[in-house]
N, C-alpha and C positions, 0 to 999 in steps of 0.2 A: 717110307711110309711104315708105317704099323702095319703087321699081320693078322696081332691077335690083340685085341683090345677088351676080352672081357665080356664083350657084349654093350659095351658104352655107348655105342654109337646107336644102336637098337635102341638101346633105354633112353639116348637122347632124343631120338626122331619120335617116339610113344610120349614122352617127355612135353615136346614141343606141340603134338597133337592133342594131346590132351589140353593142353593149354590154349590151343585152337577153340575145342573142342567147349572150353569154359568161356574164352571172351564170346562165342556166339551167340551164347547161353544167356549170358550175362547182356549182354546186346537186344536179345530177342524179348526179353523181363523188361528191359529198360523201354521199347517200345509201344511194348504193350501196358505196362503202367500210363506212359505216355497219351496213348489214345485213351485209354480208363478215365483221367483224368478230364481231357477233353470233352469226352462225352458228356462225365459228369458233370462239369461246368455249363454244357452245354444246356442241358437237362434244368442244370439251376436256375439258369437266365432265362428261360421260358417259363418256368414256372411260378418263378417272381412276379416274372411279368403280368402273368394273368391276377396274381395275389396284389402286385401295384395297381392294376385298373379298378377292382373291386374295392380297394382300401380308397383310394381317389374318390370311387362314391359315396361309402361311409363317410370319408370328410364332408366332401359339398352338403352329404344330407345333414351331418352334425352342425353344419355352420348355418344350415337354413334353417335347424331348429333351436339354435342360441337367438338370429337372430328376430324369429318369431316367439322366445319368450321374453328377451327385453323387449319388442313392443309391446308384448301384454303388461309387463311390467310399469312402462310409461304410461299407457292408458288407465294403468290402476287394476286391471284383470288378476295379475299374477303377484305372490312376492317375489322378493330377492333372491332366496332361497332357490326359484324354480331358475334363473339365470345361471345362478354360479354352477346350479348342475348341470345346467345344458352350456355352459361355457368347459368346466374340467371335461364333459364327455367330447366335448369336440376338439379340446387339448390332447386326451388320450388317443384321439382318433390320429391328430398329426403325428403324434412322438410313433405311432404303428405305421404311419405313412414314409417317416422320417427312415425309419429301423429298416423296412423294407425297401427301401432306396437305398439305404447304404448298404443293406448285403448285396441288391441285386451290383452295384458298381465292383464290390469285392468278386460277386461272380466273375463280371468282366474282365476284372485286373487279372484274375486266376487265370483266365479263357487267353488273355494275352499274352502271359507267361508261358502257358503251356504250348501256345502255337509259336510265338519265338517274334510277336510283332502284332498291327493291326492295317485294317483296309482302313479307307477314310469311309467315314458314314454307319461306321459299324457300333459305336460307340452308344448310351443311352442318354435321351436328353432328360434335362428336368421336364414332369409331366409324365415319364414313364414309354416315351415313344422312339426309335432310333432314328437317327436322321437320314 
């Protein structure tokens, strides 16, 4: 057995202790980051659900407006420009609804990724309501 190692053993103990402290700090940071990502995606999913409901009402109003414009055109009350404008408004509302639905799905996918899985009934359905 070596009687004198010049402090190598105590230095090795200190090095191992520092490595442990670094691993603990890295683990804690990873856990905090994971919790933050989950919270961010839960918040995004909730906000986008409300936005989706509002956009659905907007889309329904735009569809009704287009239908009225088409009926007025058929009756000879309005010109084709009003119908085209109403169609453009409806299409813009539909594009916005699709974009919101896409962002909602992305938030849910990110949430599933962050939590490591899903439970039946947690994914959104078409129309904005979870199963």
